[in-house]
C-alpha positions in Angstrom: -27.2 74.3 -139.6 -27.1 77.8 -138.0 -23.9 79.6 -137.0 -25.1 81.3 -133.8 -22.1 83.7 -133.7 -23.0 85.0 -137.2 -26.6 85.3 -136.2 -25.8 87.5 -133.3 -23.4 89.6 -135.5 -26.3 90.0 -137.9 -28.4 91.4 -135.0 -30.7 88.4 -134.8 -32.0 87.4 -131.3 -30.0 84.5 -129.9 -30.2 83.1 -126.4 -28.2 81.8 -124.7 -25.4 83.8 -126.3 -22.8 82.1 -128.4 -19.4 81.5 -126.6 -15.8 81.5 -127.6 -12.8 82.5 -125.6 -9.7 84.7 -126.3 -6.6 82.5 -126.3 -8.8 79.4 -126.2 -6.0 77.5 -127.9 -2.9 77.4 -125.8 -0.8 76.3 -122.9 -3.7 75.3 -120.6 -4.5 72.4 -123.0 -2.3 69.2 -122.8 -2.9 68.5 -126.5 -1.6 72.0 -127.3 1.6 71.4 -125.3 2.2 68.2 -127.2 2.0 70.0 -130.6 4.1 72.9 -129.3 6.9 70.6 -128.4 6.7 69.0 -131.8 6.9 72.4 -133.6 10.1 73.7 -132.0 9.8 77.5 -132.1 6.6 79.5 -131.7 7.1 81.1 -135.2 7.4 77.7 -136.7 4.2 76.6 -135.1 2.4 79.6 -136.5 3.8 79.0 -140.0 3.3 75.2 -140.3 -0.3 75.0 -141.5 -0.9 71.4 -140.5 0.1 72.2 -136.9 -1.5 75.6 -136.6 -4.7 74.3 -138.0 -4.7 71.4 -135.5 -4.1 73.8 -132.6 -6.9 76.1 -133.8 -9.3 73.1 -133.9 -8.4 71.6 -130.5 -10.6 73.7 -128.2 -13.5 73.5 -130.6 -13.4 69.7 -130.6 -12.9 69.5 -126.8 -15.6 72.1 -125.7 -18.0 72.6 -128.7 -17.4 76.3 -128.8 -19.3 78.5 -131.3 -16.1 79.8 -133.0 -12.6 78.9 -133.8 -10.1 81.7 -133.9 -7.0 81.4 -136.1 -4.0 80.3 -134.1 -1.3 82.9 -134.7 0.0 86.1 -133.0 -0.5 89.8 -133.7 3.3 90.2 -134.1 3.3 87.9 -137.1 2.4 91.0 -139.1 5.6 92.9 -138.5 7.5 89.6 -138.9 5.9 89.3 -142.4 7.0 92.8 -143.2 10.6 91.8 -142.5 10.9 93.1 -139.0 12.9 90.9 -136.6 10.9 88.8 -134.1 11.6 85.9 -131.8 9.8 84.4 -128.9 11.9 83.8 -125.8 10.7 81.2 -123.3 9.6 82.9 -120.1 10.1 86.3 -121.7 7.6 86.5 -124.6 8.2 88.4 -127.8 11.5 90.1 -128.5 11.9 92.6 -131.3 14.6 95.2 -132.2 13.6 98.5 -130.7 12.3 100.5 -133.6 14.0 103.7 -134.6 12.4 106.3 -137.0 14.6 105.1 -139.8 13.2 101.6 -139.6 9.7 102.6 -140.6 10.5 102.9 -144.4 12.1 99.5 -144.3 8.8 97.8 -143.4 8.2 96.2 -146.8 4.6 95.6 -147.8 5.8 93.8 -150.9 7.0 90.9 -148.7 3.5 90.4 -147.2 1.8 88.0 -149.7 4.6 85.4 -149.7 5.3 85.7 -145.9 1.7 85.2 -144.9 1.0 82.3 -147.3 1.4 79.6 -144.6 -1.0 81.5 -142.3 -3.6 81.7 -145.1 -3.2 78.0 -145.7 -4.0 77.5 -142.1 -7.2 79.6 -142.5 -8.2 77.5 -145.5 -7.6 74.2 -143.7 -9.6 75.2 -140.7 -12.4 76.6 -142.8 -12.7 73.2 -144.6 -12.5 71.3 -141.3 -15.2 73.2 -139.3 -18.8 72.0 -139.2 -21.8 74.1 -140.2 -22.3 75.4 -136.7 -18.9 76.8 -135.9 -17.6 80.2 -137.2 -14.0 80.9 -138.2 -12.5 84.2 -136.8 -9.4 85.7 -138.4 -7.6 88.6 -136.6 -4.9 91.1 -136.5 -3.5 93.5 -133.9 -4.6 97.1 -133.9 -1.8 99.2 -135.4 -1.2 101.1 -132.2 -0.8 97.9 -130.2 1.6 96.4 -132.7 3.5 99.6 -132.8 3.9 99.4 -129.0 5.7 96.1 -129.2 7.9 97.3 -132.0 8.9 100.6 -130.3 9.5 98.9 -126.9 11.3 95.9 -128.3 8.7 93.5 -126.8 6.4 93.7 -123.8 6.7 96.5 -121.3 5.2 97.6 -118.0 4.9 101.3 -118.5 5.4 101.6 -122.3 7.5 104.7 -121.7 9.1 104.8 -125.1 5.9 104.6 -127.1 4.2 107.2 -124.9 7.2 109.5 -125.1 7.2 109.1 -128.9 3.5 110.1 -129.1 4.4 113.5 -127.6 8.0 114.1 -128.6 8.0 112.6 -132.1 4.4 112.4 -133.1 5.2 112.4 -136.8 7.2 109.2 -136.4 4.5 107.4 -134.5 1.9 108.6 -137.0 4.0 107.3 -139.9 4.5 103.9 -138.3 0.8 103.6 -137.7 -0.1 104.5 -141.3 2.3 101.8 -142.5 0.8 99.2 -140.1 -2.7 100.3 -141.0 -2.1 99.6 -144.7 -0.5 96.2 -143.9 -3.4 95.3 -141.5 -6.0 96.0 -144.3 -4.1 93.7 -146.7 -3.6 91.0 -144.0 -7.2 90.9 -142.9 -8.5 91.0 -146.4 -6.3 88.0 -147.3 -7.7 86.1 -144.3 -11.3 86.9 -145.4 -10.5 85.7 -148.9 -9.0 82.5 -147.5 -12.2 81.7 -145.5 -12.3 83.8 -142.3 -16.0 84.6 -141.6 -15.4 87.2 -138.9 -12.4 89.5 -138.4 -11.2 90.8 -135.0 -8.9 93.7 -134.2 -7.0 93.4 -130.9 -6.0 96.8 -129.5 -4.7 95.6 -126.2 -2.8 98.7 -125.3 -5.4 101.3 -126.3 -5.8 102.4 -122.7 -2.3 103.7 -122.5 -3.3 106.8 -124.4 -5.0 110.1 -123.4 -8.4 110.6 -125.0 -7.0 112.8 -127.7 -4.3 110.4 -128.6 -6.6 107.4 -128.4 -8.9 109.0 -131.0 -5.9 109.7 -133.2 -4.0 106.4 -132.9 -6.7 103.8 -132.2 -10.1 105.1 -133.3 -8.9 106.7 -136.5 -6.9 103.8 -137.8 -9.6 101.3 -136.8 -12.2 103.4 -138.7 -9.9 103.3 -141.8 -9.4 99.5 -141.5 -13.1 98.8 -141.1 -14.1 101.0 -144.0 -11.6 99.4 -146.3 -12.6 95.9 -145.3 -16.4 96.6 -145.6 -15.9 98.0 -149.1 -14.4 94.6 -150.2 -16.2 92.3 -147.8 -19.5 93.9 -146.7 -20.8 90.6 -145.2 -17.8 89.9 -143.0 -18.4 91.3 -139.5 -15.6 93.1 -137.6 -15.1 92.9 -133.8 -13.0 95.6 -132.2 -11.3 95.2 -128.8 -10.0 98.6 -127.5 -8.8 97.3 -124.1 -9.1 99.8 -121.3 -10.8 102.4 -123.5 -13.1 103.2 -120.6 -15.9 105.6 -121.4 -14.6 106.1 -124.9 -15.9 102.7 -125.7 -19.1 104.2 -127.1 -17.3 106.7 -129.3 -15.1 103.9 -130.5 -18.1 101.9 -131.5 -19.9 104.8 -133.2 -16.9 106.2 -135.1 -15.1 103.0 -136.2 -18.2 101.2 -137.6 -17.3 97.8 -136.0 -20.1 95.3 -135.7 -19.2 94.3 -132.2 -17.0 95.6 -129.3 -15.1 93.5 -126.9 -15.3 94.5 -123.3 -12.3 94.2 -121.0 -12.5 92.7 -117.5 -13.0 96.0 -115.7 -15.9 97.2 -117.9 -19.4 97.1 -116.3 -21.5 95.4 -119.0 -24.5 97.5 -118.1 -22.5 100.7 -118.5 -21.1 99.5 -121.8 -24.6 98.7 -123.0 -25.6 102.3 -122.3 -22.6 103.8 -124.1 -22.5 101.9 -127.4 -25.2 102.1 -130.1 -28.1 99.7 -129.6 -27.2 97.8 -132.7 -23.6 97.2 -131.6 -23.0 93.7 -130.3 -21.2 93.4 -127.0 -18.6 90.7 -126.4 -17.1 89.6 -123.1 -16.2 90.0 -120.4 -15.6 87.3 -117.7 -12.5 87.8 -115.6 -10.0 85.1 -116.6 -9.1 84.6 -113.0 -12.7 83.7 -112.2 -12.4 81.0 -115.0 -9.1 79.9 -113.5 -10.6 79.7 -110.0 -13.8 77.8 -111.0 -16.6 76.8 -108.7 -18.8 79.4 -107.1 -16.6 82.3 -108.3 -17.0 81.1 -111.9 -20.8 80.6 -111.6 -21.4 83.9 -109.8 -19.4 86.0 -112.3 -20.9 84.2 -115.3 -24.4 84.7 -114.1 -23.8 88.4 -113.4 -22.7 89.0 -117.0 -25.6 87.0 -118.5 -28.1 88.9 -116.4 -26.7 92.3 -117.3 -26.8 91.6 -121.1 -29.9 89.5 -121.4 -32.1 90.9 -124.2 -29.1 92.5 -126.0 -27.0 91.1 -128.8 -24.1 89.4 -126.8 -21.2 87.1 -127.4 -19.9 85.5 -124.2 -16.2 85.7 -123.9 -13.5 86.7 -121.4 -12.2 90.2 -120.7 -8.7 89.1 -121.7 -7.1 85.8 -122.6 -7.3 82.5 -120.8 -4.6 82.2 -118.1 -2.1 79.3 -118.8 -2.8 77.7 -115.4 -6.6 77.3 -116.1 -7.9 73.8 -115.8 -9.7 72.6 -118.9 -12.6 71.3 -116.9 -13.3 74.9 -115.8 -13.7 75.8 -119.5 -16.1 72.9 -119.9 -18.1 74.1 -116.9 -18.2 77.7 -118.3 -19.6 76.4 -121.6 -22.2 74.4 -119.6 -23.2 77.4 -117.5 -23.6 79.7 -120.5 -25.5 77.1 -122.6 -27.9 76.4 -119.7 -28.8 80.1 -119.1 
């Protein structure tokens, strides 16, 4: 059987495009909520391979998507390095606010043992998937992970990390170097365990000025991609520099990623004009259109398909599925894309 996602990432013509969705496993699915209740804490869910593998497979079974993405979280990397992390219901991730002295205490020697359960999940899913479905591993971009560590969790304005970028640039650079090294090791381990594609989520790339985005997002991503391609030349890498705007083209050219994820506000036609012709575009349906369903979903889906027809494309969202999304809307989206 043919894995349509891998065909597209190998620049082979595929129409209609393959489809998978960011956060396709999660709270909108009743079967996920049942497993989540059994697990206890979110970290326990991520580190119990039998449960994490089941959650990873649930949306593939239900919707027949072209890819499964490892169920985990980008903050499991600092957790694996010995940095404090907990998930508070209704609040999200909570971490100690990083101070410069904390950087040297991020221990890369802890990584292999800490991520062993996550790698077991990758192995279990790889074994369970059929010959048409691709397994995606992932990590957060070093800058985005740094944002959560410096802010102590989520933040509206990310004032602390932006201030550090200007007032203590040497500390932010040191943190990103440490996280870049860890990300290379983490992604390489996922590839060895059976991940066929790797994705880097730089959700907060758009916080930065162009100069700083080049330094803290483009540069580290280039280093990660180069290191991974040296070891795994046949494993494609998807980059998602959210809100990078017109720097999307430079990001694609300089980093060497095989595909670029477009956020919700990106015009697909403009993105296609910015990135190299061989770069695959991924995205970028508004998650609210999916949540709304009906005519809104059909109209927005058709606009994206029309804009990118004739170009290598992976259909996805511009950000993650909203928890209040009805599963039948996801089924309808898959039908719309497959019937294009």
